[in-house]
TORZAMI-739193 format. One record per residue (C-alpha): x, y, z; residue in one letter; residue number from 1. Coordinates in Angstrom, 2 decimals. Example, Ala and Ser with C-alpha at 12.3 -4.5 7.8 and 13.67 -1.06 7.14 Angstrom:
     east    north       up  type  seq
    12.30    -4.50     7.80     A    1
    13.67    -1.06     7.14     S    2
END
This chain:
     east    north       up  type  seq
   -49.52    35.23    21.15     M    1
   -47.61    37.35    23.66     K    2
   -49.35    38.69    26.77     V    3
   -48.20    41.58    28.96     L    4
   -49.77    42.79    32.23     S    5
   -49.62    46.45    33.32     V    6
   -50.49    46.89    37.00     V    7
   -50.57    49.72    39.50     G    8
   -52.80    51.68    41.84     F    9
   -55.34    54.27    40.71     T   10
   -53.80    57.43    39.21     Q   11
   -50.46    55.68    38.68     S   12
   -50.58    56.17    34.90     G   13
   -51.63    52.64    33.86     K   14
   -54.17    53.56    31.21     T   15
   -52.04    56.30    29.66     T   16
   -49.08    53.90    29.52     T   17
   -51.22    51.22    27.86     I   18
   -52.61    53.71    25.32     E   19
   -49.08    54.64    24.28     K   20
   -47.96    51.00    24.16     I   21
   -50.89    50.00    21.94     I   22
   -50.30    52.95    19.60     T   23
   -46.60    52.13    19.24     E   24
   -47.23    48.40    18.72     L   25
   -49.76    49.23    16.01     K   26
   -47.17    51.49    14.34     K   27
   -44.94    48.42    14.23     R   28
   -47.69    46.49    12.37     R   29
   -48.66    44.19    15.23     Y   30
   -52.22    43.06    15.89     R   31
   -53.06    44.13    19.43     V   32
   -55.83    43.21    21.87     G   33
   -56.47    44.47    25.39     S   34
   -58.19    43.32    28.56     L   35
   -59.19    45.64    31.42     K   36
   -59.76    44.24    34.92     D   37
   -62.39    46.33    36.76     I   38
   -62.34    45.98    40.55     H   39
   -65.59    47.84    41.25     Y   40
   -67.85    45.13    42.71     E   41
   -71.10    46.52    41.26     E   42
   -69.70    46.93    37.73     F   43
   -71.86    45.51    34.93     A   44
   -72.10    46.43    31.26     I   45
   -75.68    45.25    31.02     D   46
   -78.45    47.35    32.57     I   47
   -81.32    46.09    34.70     E   48
   -84.43    45.52    32.62     G   49
   -82.86    45.45    29.15     T   50
   -83.77    42.64    26.76     N   51
   -80.34    41.07    27.17     T   52
   -80.67    41.31    30.97     D   53
   -83.98    39.49    30.67     R   54
   -82.33    36.79    28.55     H   55
   -79.66    36.33    31.23     K   56
   -82.18    36.15    34.08     K   57
   -84.22    33.63    32.12     A   58
   -81.20    31.33    32.30     G   59
   -79.19    31.85    29.10     A   60
   -75.64    30.61    29.62     D   61
   -74.28    33.12    27.10     L   62
   -75.88    36.32    25.83     V   63
   -74.71    38.37    22.84     T   64
   -75.75    41.95    22.11     A   65
   -75.08    42.83    18.46     R   66
   -75.38    46.42    17.29     G   67
   -74.46    48.14    14.04     L   68
   -70.95    49.00    15.20     Y   69
   -70.29    46.79    18.22     E   70
   -70.85    43.22    19.38     T   71
   -70.78    42.45    23.11     D   72
   -70.64    38.86    24.38     I   73
   -71.90    38.71    27.97     L   74
   -70.92    35.86    30.27     Y   75
   -72.90    35.77    33.53     P   76
   -69.78    34.89    35.53     E   77
   -66.24    35.97    36.38     H   78
   -64.09    34.20    33.79     L   79
   -60.55    32.96    34.39     D   80
   -58.07    35.11    32.45     V   81
   -56.81    32.11    30.47     Y   82
   -60.35    31.31    29.34     K   83
   -60.77    34.93    28.24     I   84
   -57.51    34.85    26.28     L   85
   -58.84    31.96    24.17     K   86
   -60.98    34.59    22.43     H   87
   -57.81    36.35    21.19     Y   88
   -55.46    35.43    18.35     D   89
   -53.43    38.65    18.31     H   90
   -49.69    39.23    18.28     D   91
   -49.94    41.03    21.64     Y   92
   -52.60    41.26    24.32     V   93
   -52.16    44.00    26.92     I   94
   -53.79    43.39    30.31     L   95
   -54.64    46.30    32.60     E   96
   -54.81    45.60    36.32     G   97
   -54.68    41.79    35.97     V   98
   -52.62    40.30    38.78     A   99
   -52.99    36.56    38.08     E  100
   -51.34    34.63    35.29     G  101
   -47.81    33.83    34.19     N  102
   -47.25    37.02    32.24     F  103
   -44.39    39.54    32.13     P  104
   -45.36    42.64    34.07     K  105
   -44.86    46.41    34.00     I  106
   -45.53    48.17    37.30     V  107
   -46.90    51.71    37.08     C  108
   -46.69    53.90    40.16     A  109
   -46.67    57.48    41.36     K  110
   -44.20    56.80    44.20     D  111
   -41.79    54.08    45.34     E  112
   -44.31    52.69    47.82     D  113
   -46.60    51.93    44.87     G  114
   -43.80    49.98    43.20     I  115
   -42.98    47.98    46.33     T  116
   -46.58    46.83    46.75     K  117
   -46.98    45.63    43.13     K  118
   -43.57    44.32    42.11     I  119
   -42.85    40.58    41.80     D  120
   -40.48    38.20    40.00     D  121
   -42.25    38.74    36.66     R  122
   -41.74    42.53    36.69     T  123
   -39.26    43.75    34.08     F  124
   -39.95    47.49    34.03     M  125
   -41.33    50.42    36.01     V  126
   -43.42    53.05    34.24     S  127
   -46.27    55.46    34.89     G  128
   -45.96    58.77    36.69     R  129
   -42.87    57.81    38.71     I  130
   -40.90    57.19    35.50     A  131
   -40.90    60.96    34.96     D  132
   -38.91    61.29    38.20     I  133
   -36.57    58.27    38.41     I  134
   -34.51    56.38    35.82     E  135
   -34.47    53.03    37.63     S  136
   -35.77    51.18    40.65     Y  137
   -33.08    48.87    42.00     H  138
   -32.18    46.80    38.88     E  139
   -35.36    47.62    36.96     L  140
   -35.37    50.37    34.32     P  141
   -37.98    53.12    34.70     A  142
   -39.26    54.24    31.30     L  143
   -41.88    56.90    30.70     S  144
   -44.53    56.16    28.09     A  145
   -44.69    59.89    27.41     M  146
   -41.02    60.39    26.62     G  147
   -39.47    56.95    26.03     D  148
   -42.22    54.99    24.29     I  149
   -40.00    53.59    21.51     E  150
   -37.42    52.33    24.03     K  151
   -40.24    51.04    26.24     L  152
   -41.78    48.99    23.41     V  153
   -38.34    47.78    22.32     D  154
   -38.05    46.26    25.79     M  155
   -41.54    44.75    25.54     I  156
   -40.48    43.02    22.31     E  157
   -37.37    41.72    24.09     E  158
   -38.96    40.55    27.35     K  159
   -42.39    39.19    26.40     T  160
   -42.90    35.64    25.17     F  161
   -45.53    33.26    23.85     E  162
   -48.12    32.52    26.51     I  163
   -47.14    29.74    28.92     L  164
   -49.47    27.03    30.27     P  165
   -50.70    27.46    33.85     N  166
   -49.69    24.26    35.67     F  167
   -48.13    24.00    39.11     D  168
   -44.94    22.03    39.70     E  169
   -46.75    18.97    41.12     K  170
   -49.01    18.74    38.08     C  171
   -46.27    19.03    35.46     C  172
   -42.79    20.01    36.61     G  173
   -40.99    18.87    33.44     L  174
   -38.87    22.02    33.59     C  175
   -38.25    21.56    37.34     G  176
   -40.56    24.38    38.46     M  177
   -44.08    25.76    38.18     S  178
   -45.18    27.71    35.12     C  179
   -45.32    30.86    37.26     E  180
   -41.73    30.39    38.42     A  181
   -40.58    29.67    34.86     L  182
   -42.19    32.93    33.71     A  183
   -40.15    34.82    36.29     G  184
   -36.94    33.13    35.19     E  185
   -37.64    33.95    31.54     I  186
   -38.22    37.61    32.43     V  187
   -34.89    37.67    34.30     K  188
   -33.11    36.14    31.31     G  189
   -32.17    32.93    33.16     N  190
   -34.48    30.74    31.04     K  191
   -36.11    30.93    27.61     T  192
   -39.61    30.05    26.38     R  193
   -38.21    26.82    24.94     S  194
   -37.43    25.64    28.49     D  195
   -41.14    24.81    28.77     C  196
   -40.77    21.19    27.71     L  197
   -44.49    20.85    27.01     L  198
   -43.77    22.84    23.85     S  199
   -41.22    20.25    22.75     N  200
   -43.22    17.05    23.26     N  201
   -43.93    14.66    20.41     N  202
   -47.66    14.45    21.04     I  203
   -50.17    17.22    20.50     S  204
   -53.92    17.68    20.72     L  205
   -56.08    20.24    18.95     K  206
   -59.77    20.90    19.51     I  207
   -61.31    23.13    16.83     D  208
   -57.76    24.10    15.74     D  209
   -56.86    25.21    19.27     E  210
   -53.74    23.63    20.79     D  211
   -54.55    21.99    24.12     I  212
   -51.75    21.89    26.70     A  213
   -51.44    18.48    28.37     M  214
   -49.46    17.60    31.48     V  215
   -47.12    14.57    31.18     P  216
   -49.44    11.91    32.63     F  217
   -52.25    12.94    30.23     V  218
   -49.79    12.78    27.32     Q  219
   -48.75     9.28    28.45     D  220
   -52.36     8.08    28.69     I  221
   -53.19     9.37    25.21     L  222
   -49.95     8.10    23.66     R  223
   -50.13     4.63    25.22     N  224
   -53.77     4.05    24.34     N  225
   -53.33     5.17    20.73     V  226
   -50.19     3.08    20.27     L  227
   -51.84     0.02    21.81     A  228
   -54.51     0.14    19.09     I  229
   -52.41     1.31    16.14     V  230
   -49.69    -1.30    16.68     K  231
   -52.23    -3.99    15.81     E  232
   -52.92    -2.46    12.40     L  233
   -51.22    -3.25     9.10     D  234
   -48.95    -0.41     8.03     G  235
   -47.62     0.40    11.48     Y  236
   -43.85     0.71    11.80     K  237
   -41.83     1.61    14.87     E  238
   -41.14     5.36    14.92     G  239
   -43.94     6.17    12.47     S  240
   -45.70     9.51    12.64     K  241
   -49.34     8.93    13.60     I  242
   -52.08    11.46    12.91     E  243
   -55.71    11.08    14.02     I  244
   -58.60    13.45    13.28     Q  245
   -61.98    12.97    14.89     I  246
   -65.06    14.80    13.64     G  247
   -68.06    14.80    15.96     I  248
END
């Protein structure tokens, strides 16, 4: 799954740009999801006094409202973006206004000051209203979703990559940097997704068919404990492939 973040201030053209991106990706037969970050502190989908609100206030950890044409799952907390993304299995997920995470980024703006305040090492393109005025910002191309949507999505296909883990350098560091820094280097073309060595390890863990990323010391603990037991069993040979499934 590839994830892309589109950021910018109000009236910079974020939502229009995302609409055009989603439409073009769908034309190319991709499955697309989206996530909108809302910064209004009093925002809530649920309304005071509804049945689902009463469920929540009674202490339900998770509340679901199911209608004829829509199902809304309501968490009574601010979820980490990576936890939210576990609900998706799409080819692309487009984030609007999400600043955190190791994702390639498009900055939408209406002026150069808006670019300067949002740009970082993971930015690979400028779009929004300013892209109708300029063709580039320093080394970054400026592409309008209104006039250059095919070229814009071509670049999304080129620059985005399968979602990275979210470990800092001290926790993992197999690639010599944090996951955030690696994302920036991939966007710049200095590294590739395969430089995340966690993807190339010879031990993996799945919980309910979901791959669980493990830092090196966790991999070592799991590997060493399994091998210590399995080596005592008949049928074990050095270099054998070992598979374990646990049903609870």
